[in-house]
N, CA, C and O of each residue as an XYZ file, in Angstrom:
420
protein
N      -8.754      6.839    -29.344
C      -9.424      5.595    -29.016
C     -10.689      5.933    -28.240
O     -10.641      6.605    -27.210
N     -11.817      5.460    -28.747
C     -13.101      5.663    -28.072
C     -13.366      4.449    -27.189
O     -13.239      3.309    -27.634
N     -13.735      4.702    -25.932
C     -14.037      3.640    -24.981
C     -15.476      3.815    -24.504
O     -15.827      4.865    -23.966
N     -16.310      2.791    -24.699
C     -17.704      2.870    -24.267
C     -18.142      1.554    -23.632
O     -17.574      0.496    -23.903
N     -19.163      1.644    -22.782
C     -19.696      0.414    -22.197
C     -20.984     -0.032    -22.883
O     -21.692     -0.897    -22.369
N     -21.288      0.547    -24.028
C     -22.415      0.110    -24.850
C     -21.888     -0.798    -25.951
O     -20.681     -0.861    -26.184
N     -22.797     -1.505    -26.633
C     -22.337     -2.406    -27.693
C     -22.360     -1.750    -29.068
O     -22.223     -2.436    -30.081
N     -22.532     -0.430    -29.116
C     -22.529      0.307    -30.383
C     -22.011      1.717    -30.132
O     -21.909      2.168    -28.991
N     -21.687      2.402    -31.228
C     -21.328      3.821    -31.175
C     -22.211      4.499    -32.209
O     -22.156      4.161    -33.392
N     -23.016      5.444    -31.776
C     -23.972      6.114    -32.661
C     -23.303      6.627    -33.928
O     -22.263      7.283    -33.879
N     -23.920      6.314    -35.062
C     -23.453      6.797    -36.343
C     -22.269      6.044    -36.923
O     -21.740      6.447    -37.959
N     -21.845      4.978    -36.296
C     -20.682      4.228    -36.766
C     -21.071      2.787    -37.082
O     -21.804      2.145    -36.330
N     -20.569      2.300    -38.201
C     -20.654      0.878    -38.530
C     -19.389      0.244    -37.973
O     -18.294      0.770    -38.173
N     -19.524     -0.874    -37.283
C     -18.380     -1.460    -36.593
C     -18.027     -2.834    -37.133
O     -18.900     -3.660    -37.398
N     -16.743     -3.059    -37.288
C     -16.214     -4.385    -37.601
C     -15.534     -4.881    -36.329
O     -14.615     -4.236    -35.824
N     -15.978     -6.018    -35.810
C     -15.405     -6.541    -34.571
C     -14.052     -7.189    -34.847
O     -13.909     -7.993    -35.769
N     -13.064     -6.826    -34.033
C     -11.725     -7.379    -34.179
C     -11.435     -8.469    -33.156
O     -10.609     -9.349    -33.400
N     -12.106     -8.414    -32.019
C     -11.901     -9.445    -31.006
C     -11.865     -8.896    -29.601
O     -11.901     -7.686    -29.378
N     -11.794     -9.812    -28.666
C     -11.743     -9.488    -27.248
C     -10.372     -8.922    -26.893
O      -9.340     -9.441    -27.318
N     -10.381     -7.855    -26.110
C      -9.139     -7.297    -25.573
C      -9.294     -7.169    -24.067
O     -10.397     -6.967    -23.559
N      -8.173     -7.288    -23.356
C      -8.242     -7.197    -21.906
C      -6.955     -6.631    -21.353
O      -5.919     -6.619    -22.018
N      -7.042     -6.168    -20.140
C      -5.880     -5.677    -19.411
C      -6.105     -5.975    -17.946
O      -7.237     -5.917    -17.468
N      -5.045     -6.291    -17.230
C      -5.214     -6.582    -15.811
C      -3.985     -6.151    -15.033
O      -2.918     -5.907    -15.597
N      -4.161     -6.064    -13.734
C      -3.066     -5.755    -12.821
C      -3.444     -6.268    -11.438
O      -4.622     -6.442    -11.124
N      -2.438     -6.502    -10.630
C      -2.637     -6.826     -9.218
C      -1.916     -5.741     -8.438
O      -0.722     -5.510     -8.632
N      -2.644     -5.083     -7.563
C      -2.100     -3.961     -6.804
C      -2.183     -4.250     -5.311
O      -3.067     -4.976     -4.855
N      -1.255     -3.677     -4.561
C      -1.312     -3.767     -3.101
C      -0.794     -2.466     -2.507
O      -0.104     -1.693     -3.171
N      -1.132     -2.243     -1.272
C      -0.619     -1.100     -0.530
C       0.480     -1.589      0.403
O       0.457     -2.737      0.847
N       1.430     -0.730      0.696
C       2.507     -1.150      1.596
C       1.971     -1.355      3.007
O       0.903     -0.851      3.355
N       2.710     -2.086      3.804
C       2.246     -2.529      5.114
C       1.834     -1.357      6.020
O       0.882     -1.495      6.787
N       2.512     -0.233      5.953
C       2.143      0.918      6.785
C       0.743      1.414      6.495
O      -0.036      1.668      7.414
N       0.418      1.552      5.214
C      -0.933      1.999      4.858
C      -1.958      0.923      5.201
O      -3.082      1.235      5.593
N      -1.570     -0.342      5.052
C      -2.484     -1.432      5.366
C      -2.860     -1.396      6.844
O      -4.020     -1.607      7.199
N      -1.888     -1.131      7.699
C      -2.146     -1.058      9.140
C      -3.051      0.128      9.467
O      -4.002     -0.014     10.236
N      -2.761      1.301      8.888
C      -3.591      2.472      9.178
C      -5.019      2.269      8.683
O      -5.967      2.725      9.323
N      -5.180      1.592      7.554
C      -6.531      1.340      7.043
C      -7.275      0.341      7.922
O      -8.496      0.428      8.051
N      -6.565     -0.606      8.529
C      -7.234     -1.559      9.418
C      -7.740     -0.853     10.672
O      -8.788     -1.223     11.201
N      -7.014      0.160     11.162
C      -7.502      0.949     12.287
C      -8.752      1.738     11.895
O      -9.659      1.918     12.708
N      -8.794      2.201     10.662
C      -9.935      2.977     10.170
C     -11.216      2.132     10.213
O     -12.304      2.673     10.410
N     -11.093      0.818     10.031
C     -12.294     -0.032     10.064
C     -12.929     -0.055     11.446
O     -14.105     -0.397     11.575
N     -12.179      0.301     12.478
C     -12.729      0.326     13.839
C     -13.696      1.491     14.038
O     -14.673      1.370     14.778
N     -13.430      2.609     13.384
C     -14.266      3.795     13.565
C     -15.197      4.049     12.387
O     -16.127      4.848     12.492
N     -14.957      3.380     11.278
C     -15.806      3.554     10.097
C     -15.322      4.685      9.213
O     -14.469      5.483      9.603
N     -15.873      4.735      8.036
C     -15.517      5.771      7.080
C     -14.846      5.193      5.851
O     -14.594      3.991      5.762
N     -14.563      6.071      4.910
C     -13.964      5.650      3.645
C     -12.504      5.240      3.843
O     -11.750      5.915      4.543
N     -12.125      4.150      3.231
C     -10.742      3.680      3.261
C     -10.021      4.271      2.044
O      -9.890      3.621      1.007
N      -9.565      5.501      2.191
C      -9.053      6.259      1.048
C      -7.827      5.612      0.407
O      -7.672      5.680     -0.813
N      -6.954      4.987      1.195
C      -5.767      4.355      0.608
C      -6.175      3.214     -0.319
O      -5.579      3.034     -1.381
N      -7.181      2.450      0.076
C      -7.661      1.362     -0.786
C      -8.412      1.910     -1.989
O      -8.326      1.358     -3.085
N      -9.140      2.982     -1.787
C      -9.845      3.619     -2.895
C      -8.842      4.096     -3.950
O      -9.044      3.888     -5.146
N      -7.769      4.730     -3.501
C      -6.711      5.179     -4.414
C      -6.069      3.992     -5.117
O      -5.788      4.052     -6.314
N      -5.837      2.916     -4.375
C      -5.230      1.722     -4.953
C      -6.105      1.165     -6.074
O      -5.595      0.808     -7.136
N      -7.409      1.090     -5.847
C      -8.319      0.534     -6.845
C      -8.442      1.469     -8.050
O      -8.521      0.994     -9.183
N      -8.460      2.774     -7.832
C      -8.485      3.721     -8.960
C      -7.233      3.572     -9.823
O      -7.311      3.579    -11.052
N      -6.090      3.438     -9.175
C      -4.835      3.247     -9.910
C      -4.868      1.923    -10.677
O      -4.433      1.860    -11.827
N      -5.376      0.877    -10.049
C      -5.448     -0.436    -10.692
C      -6.366     -0.398    -11.911
O      -6.038     -0.976    -12.947
N      -7.516      0.277    -11.800
C      -8.418      0.385    -12.957
C      -7.755      1.139    -14.105
O      -7.908      0.772    -15.270
N      -7.014      2.202    -13.767
C      -6.328      2.986    -14.806
C      -5.266      2.149    -15.514
O      -5.146      2.216    -16.737
N      -4.504      1.370    -14.772
C      -3.472      0.515    -15.367
C      -4.110     -0.554    -16.243
O      -3.661     -0.790    -17.365
N      -5.157     -1.204    -15.736
C      -5.838     -2.251    -16.507
C      -6.418     -1.675    -17.799
O      -6.333     -2.307    -18.852
N      -7.004     -0.483    -17.723
C      -7.567      0.157    -18.913
C      -6.469      0.478    -19.918
O      -6.636      0.244    -21.115
N      -5.351      1.009    -19.442
C      -4.229      1.343    -20.323
C      -3.721      0.100    -21.051
O      -3.421      0.160    -22.243
N      -3.624     -1.012    -20.349
C      -3.157     -2.260    -20.968
C      -4.165     -2.796    -21.982
O      -3.782     -3.335    -23.020
N      -5.452     -2.647    -21.679
C      -6.496     -3.065    -22.615
C      -6.424     -2.231    -23.892
O      -6.510     -2.771    -24.995
N      -6.266     -0.924    -23.744
C      -6.169     -0.019    -24.902
C      -4.942     -0.370    -25.740
O      -5.023     -0.370    -26.968
N      -3.813     -0.669    -25.106
C      -2.600     -1.035    -25.846
C      -2.838     -2.298    -26.674
O      -2.375     -2.390    -27.811
N      -3.548     -3.257    -26.115
C      -3.859     -4.487    -26.846
C      -4.762     -4.189    -28.046
O      -4.580     -4.758    -29.122
N      -5.740     -3.288    -27.851
C      -6.641     -2.909    -28.945
C      -5.883     -2.152    -30.037
O      -6.114     -2.388    -31.223
N      -4.995     -1.258    -29.657
C      -4.205     -0.496    -30.630
C      -3.335     -1.435    -31.469
O      -3.142     -1.207    -32.663
N      -2.813     -2.488    -30.842
C      -1.990     -3.454    -31.572
C      -2.800     -4.182    -32.645
O      -2.243     -4.652    -33.637
N      -4.121     -4.273    -32.442
C      -5.004     -4.887    -33.438
C      -5.462     -3.892    -34.501
O      -6.103     -4.280    -35.478
N      -5.136     -2.610    -34.316
C      -5.568     -1.578    -35.245
C      -6.970     -1.070    -34.971
O      -7.627     -0.561    -35.879
N      -7.433     -1.194    -33.759
C      -8.796     -0.795    -33.391
C      -8.949      0.717    -33.328
O      -8.005      1.451    -33.035
N     -10.175      1.157    -33.614
C     -10.544      2.563    -33.457
C     -11.248      2.810    -32.124
O     -11.282      3.936    -31.627
N     -11.805      1.751    -31.559
C     -12.591      1.892    -30.328
C     -12.672      0.542    -29.617
O     -12.349     -0.504    -30.179
N     -13.112      0.605    -28.367
C     -13.435     -0.600    -27.606
C     -14.858     -0.419    -27.095
O     -15.167      0.571    -26.432
N     -15.712     -1.372    -27.405
C     -17.103     -1.313    -26.974
C     -17.366     -2.375    -25.920
O     -16.598     -3.322    -25.752
N     -18.482     -2.185    -25.212
C     -18.951     -3.155    -24.217
C     -17.896     -3.411    -23.139
O     -17.676     -4.555    -22.743
N     -17.251     -2.355    -22.670
C     -16.193     -2.477    -21.662
C     -16.790     -2.855    -20.312
O     -17.824     -2.330    -19.899
N     -16.123     -3.763    -19.648
C     -16.514     -4.209    -18.312
C     -15.270     -4.260    -17.427
O     -14.146     -4.392    -17.913
N     -15.494     -4.152    -16.127
C     -14.429     -4.267    -15.135
C     -14.837     -5.322    -14.114
O     -16.016     -5.483    -13.801
N     -13.848     -6.029    -13.607
C     -14.074     -6.988    -12.530
C     -12.882     -6.911    -11.595
O     -11.775     -6.570    -12.010
N     -13.116     -7.230    -10.335
C     -12.011     -7.250     -9.379
C     -12.197     -8.415     -8.422
O     -13.306     -8.906     -8.213
N     -11.088     -8.843     -7.852
C     -11.143     -9.902     -6.847
C      -9.988     -9.714     -5.878
O      -8.916     -9.236     -6.246
N     -10.227    -10.097     -4.643
C      -9.178    -10.016     -3.629
C      -8.220    -11.181     -3.829
O      -8.642    -12.330     -3.966
N      -6.940    -10.878     -3.845
C      -5.911    -11.905     -3.965
C      -5.458    -12.318     -2.570
O      -5.261    -13.498     -2.283
N      -5.302    -11.327     -1.723
C      -4.964    -11.513     -0.314
C      -5.341    -10.208      0.378
O      -5.700     -9.239     -0.291
N      -5.266    -10.168      1.700
C      -5.621     -8.933      2.383
C      -4.720     -7.801      1.909
O      -3.495     -7.907      1.959
N      -5.338     -6.714      1.448
C      -4.586     -5.555      1.002
C      -4.139     -5.611     -0.445
O      -3.466     -4.691     -0.911
N      -4.499     -6.683     -1.181
C      -4.115     -6.794     -2.590
C      -5.327     -7.224     -3.406
O      -6.109     -8.073     -2.976
N      -5.474     -6.635     -4.576
C      -6.609     -6.954     -5.428
C      -6.184     -7.003     -6.888
O      -5.292     -6.275     -7.321
N      -6.846     -7.879     -7.633
C      -6.664     -7.924     -9.082
C      -7.815     -7.157     -9.710
O      -8.964     -7.287     -9.289
N      -7.505     -6.370    -10.703
C      -8.526     -5.680    -11.490
C      -8.308     -6.071    -12.939
O      -7.182     -6.038    -13.435
N      -9.385     -6.441    -13.618
C      -9.320     -6.753    -15.039
C     -10.344     -5.897    -15.770
O     -11.465     -5.710    -15.298
N      -9.951     -5.389    -16.908
C     -10.877     -4.679    -17.790
C     -10.892     -5.444    -19.101
O      -9.861     -5.944    -19.551
N     -12.068     -5.531    -19.712
C     -12.166     -6.243    -20.989
C     -13.290     -5.660    -21.818
O     -14.227     -5.060    -21.291
N     -13.183     -5.843    -23.113
C     -14.191     -5.336    -24.052
C     -13.904     -5.872    -25.427
O     -13.024     -6.713    -25.614
N     -14.657     -5.378    -26.392
C     -14.512     -5.813    -27.784
C     -13.852     -4.706    -28.586
O     -14.367     -3.591    -28.661
N     -12.714     -5.017    -29.183
C     -12.011     -4.071    -30.052
C     -12.749     -4.015    -31.388
O     -13.108     -5.052    -31.948
N     -12.974     -2.799    -31.898
C     -13.691     -2.635    -33.148
C     -12.967     -1.625    -34.043
O     -12.224     -0.764    -33.572
N     -13.208     -1.761    -35.324
C     -12.707     -0.815    -36.330
C     -13.923     -0.198    -36.992
O     -14.912     -0.892    -37.228
N     -13.873      1.089    -37.298
C     -14.969      1.765    -37.983
C     -14.934      1.381    -39.463
O     -13.882      1.423    -40.100
N     -16.108      1.004    -40.006
C     -16.177      0.695    -41.433
C     -16.666      1.896    -42.217
O     -16.449      1.969    -43.427
N     -17.333      2.858    -41.544
C     -17.735      4.123    -42.175
C     -17.367      5.254    -41.247
O     -17.366      5.089    -40.027
N     -17.056      6.390    -41.810
C     -16.680      7.545    -40.997
C     -17.760      8.548    -40.898
O     -17.588      9.577    -40.244
């Protein structure tokens, strides 16, 4: 499965199959949430939240790819990501794009 954030793939003719998406809501356990709140007092990277968001993007991407595979897609083009806070320490991540099939090889 080819994943790109452009609306084309060089050398390929594409047949659009439709919009595909994947999402997840992730949170960190209360212990990490407390330690990260202390980190905001001194500044610096909030690594636990960074890890949480990386994991959330990976899960959302995996779910998007599964949806595209179910349509028989060869690739997903024009991929985008969005996130929003659900509550303190929890965020939703969604990935979406257009599932396509190659018409020429």
